[in-house]
C-alpha atoms as a printed R data frame, in Angstrom:
   type eleno elety resid chain resno       x      y       z
1  ATOM     1    CA   MET     A     1 -58.868 53.511  15.489
2  ATOM     2    CA   HIS     A     2 -59.073 56.526  13.169
3  ATOM     3    CA   HIS     A     3 -56.791 59.259  14.493
4  ATOM     4    CA   LEU     A     4 -57.115 62.881  13.422
5  ATOM     5    CA   GLY     A     5 -53.908 64.312  14.816
6  ATOM     6    CA   ASP     A     6 -53.941 64.839  18.576
7  ATOM     7    CA   ASP     A     7 -50.663 63.099  19.478
8  ATOM     8    CA   GLU     A     8 -51.025 63.886  23.188
9  ATOM     9    CA   LEU     A     9 -54.412 62.130  23.271
10 ATOM    10    CA   LEU     A    10 -53.016 59.251  21.231
11 ATOM    11    CA   ALA     A    11 -50.087 58.854  23.651
12 ATOM    12    CA   SER     A    12 -52.489 58.546  26.593
13 ATOM    13    CA   LEU     A    13 -54.597 56.012  24.675
14 ATOM    14    CA   ARG     A    14 -51.465 54.046  23.760
15 ATOM    15    CA   GLU     A    15 -50.500 53.950  27.435
16 ATOM    16    CA   ALA     A    16 -53.931 52.658  28.471
17 ATOM    17    CA   TRP     A    17 -54.561 50.307  25.521
18 ATOM    18    CA   PRO     A    18 -54.095 46.675  26.641
19 ATOM    19    CA   THR     A    19 -53.252 45.143  23.234
20 ATOM    20    CA   ALA     A    20 -51.654 46.089  19.916
21 ATOM    21    CA   LEU     A    21 -52.816 49.482  18.665
22 ATOM    22    CA   LEU     A    22 -53.355 50.138  14.958
23 ATOM    23    CA   VAL     A    23 -53.672 53.806  13.996
24 ATOM    24    CA   VAL     A    24 -55.132 54.885  10.645
25 ATOM    25    CA   ARG     A    25 -54.115 58.325   9.407
26 ATOM    26    CA   TYR     A    26 -55.829 59.015   6.110
27 ATOM    27    CA   GLY     A    27 -53.904 61.035   3.569
28 ATOM    28    CA   ARG     A    28 -50.482 60.493   5.099
29 ATOM    29    CA   ASP     A    29 -47.532 60.458   2.754
30 ATOM    30    CA   ARG     A    30 -44.793 57.873   2.435
31 ATOM    31    CA   ASP     A    31 -42.663 59.532   5.132
32 ATOM    32    CA   GLY     A    32 -45.567 59.257   7.559
33 ATOM    33    CA   ILE     A    33 -46.095 55.506   7.248
34 ATOM    34    CA   ALA     A    34 -43.999 54.516  10.265
35 ATOM    35    CA   ALA     A    35 -44.036 57.827  12.152
36 ATOM    36    CA   ASP     A    36 -46.540 56.677  14.785
37 ATOM    37    CA   ILE     A    37 -44.555 53.476  15.391
38 ATOM    38    CA   ASP     A    38 -41.287 55.413  15.594
39 ATOM    39    CA   LYS     A    39 -42.862 57.780  18.166
40 ATOM    40    CA   GLY     A    40 -44.243 54.834  20.190
41 ATOM    41    CA   LEU     A    41 -47.827 55.937  19.502
42 ATOM    42    CA   ALA     A    42 -48.889 52.778  17.624
43 ATOM    43    CA   ASP     A    43 -47.846 49.183  17.081
44 ATOM    44    CA   ILE     A    44 -49.113 48.799  13.511
45 ATOM    45    CA   ALA     A    45 -49.154 51.235  10.584
46 ATOM    46    CA   PRO     A    46 -51.687 50.227   7.911
47 ATOM    47    CA   LEU     A    47 -50.427 50.648   4.360
48 ATOM    48    CA   GLY     A    48 -53.831 50.960   2.645
49 ATOM    49    CA   ARG     A    49 -53.562 52.652  -0.738
50 ATOM    50    CA   PHE     A    50 -49.771 52.166  -0.781
51 ATOM    51    CA   ALA     A    51 -50.155 48.373  -0.665
52 ATOM    52    CA   LEU     A    52 -52.929 48.353  -3.274
53 ATOM    53    CA   ALA     A    53 -50.799 50.222  -5.819
54 ATOM    54    CA   ASN     A    54 -47.473 48.590  -4.963
55 ATOM    55    CA   PRO     A    55 -47.513 44.778  -5.003
56 ATOM    56    CA   ASP     A    56 -43.826 44.930  -4.006
57 ATOM    57    CA   ILE     A    57 -44.321 47.453  -1.175
58 ATOM    58    CA   VAL     A    58 -41.764 45.822   1.151
59 ATOM    59    CA   GLU     A    59 -39.017 45.901  -1.480
60 ATOM    60    CA   ARG     A    60 -39.864 49.489  -2.438
61 ATOM    61    CA   LEU     A    61 -39.722 50.700   1.167
62 ATOM    62    CA   ARG     A    62 -36.434 48.875   1.811
63 ATOM    63    CA   ALA     A    63 -34.907 50.341  -1.373
64 ATOM    64    CA   ASP     A    64 -36.367 53.802  -0.750
65 ATOM    65    CA   ALA     A    65 -37.817 53.494  -4.264
66 ATOM    66    CA   PRO     A    66 -40.681 55.651  -5.528
67 ATOM    67    CA   LEU     A    67 -44.197 54.361  -4.915
68 ATOM    68    CA   ASN     A    68 -46.881 53.948  -7.566
69 ATOM    69    CA   GLU     A    69 -49.866 56.240  -7.027
70 ATOM    70    CA   LEU     A    70 -53.189 54.480  -6.570
71 ATOM    71    CA   ASP     A    71 -55.605 55.043  -9.438
72 ATOM    72    CA   PRO     A    72 -59.104 54.704  -7.908
73 ATOM    73    CA   ALA     A    73 -60.465 53.726 -11.334
74 ATOM    74    CA   THR     A    74 -58.532 50.442 -11.046
75 ATOM    75    CA   LEU     A    75 -60.349 49.354  -7.897
76 ATOM    76    CA   TYR     A    76 -63.001 46.696  -8.313
77 ATOM    77    CA   SER     A    77 -66.319 48.317  -9.025
78 ATOM    78    CA   GLY     A    78 -68.333 45.326 -10.189
79 ATOM    79    CA   GLY     A    79 -68.086 46.428 -13.811
80 ATOM    80    CA   ALA     A    80 -65.672 45.698 -16.648
81 ATOM    81    CA   SER     A    81 -62.839 47.703 -15.138
82 ATOM    82    CA   GLY     A    82 -61.254 46.331 -12.033
83 ATOM    83    CA   TYR     A    83 -57.874 45.515 -10.545
84 ATOM    84    CA   THR     A    84 -54.927 46.678 -12.612
85 ATOM    85    CA   ASP     A    85 -51.483 45.194 -12.197
86 ATOM    86    CA   TYR     A    86 -49.184 47.992 -11.098
87 ATOM    87    CA   PRO     A    87 -45.520 47.878 -12.159
88 ATOM    88    CA   THR     A    88 -42.997 46.328  -9.779
89 ATOM    89    CA   LEU     A    89 -39.340 47.258  -9.316
90 ATOM    90    CA   SER     A    90 -38.258 44.045 -11.035
91 ATOM    91    CA   GLY     A    91 -40.593 44.725 -13.963
92 ATOM    92    CA   ALA     A    92 -42.291 41.361 -13.485
């Protein structure tokens, strides 16, 4: 479900939804990742661009470490440029 910001509507959907609810909020920042779960509005918070740019996303979130920014030019485009290995906290 793509949600644009009406938390009251989302709360009523959450109440009526029979299974796990995943809410996608495009453009959210790091602090917003778990906000819908914390508020009881969703069961799953997709990590999207955060996970693509941070192969160690779990460790970074646990350590409250800075996140790498996603460079769209590193995404697979079918040409010579494609996935780029982003730095990890351990430097590996």
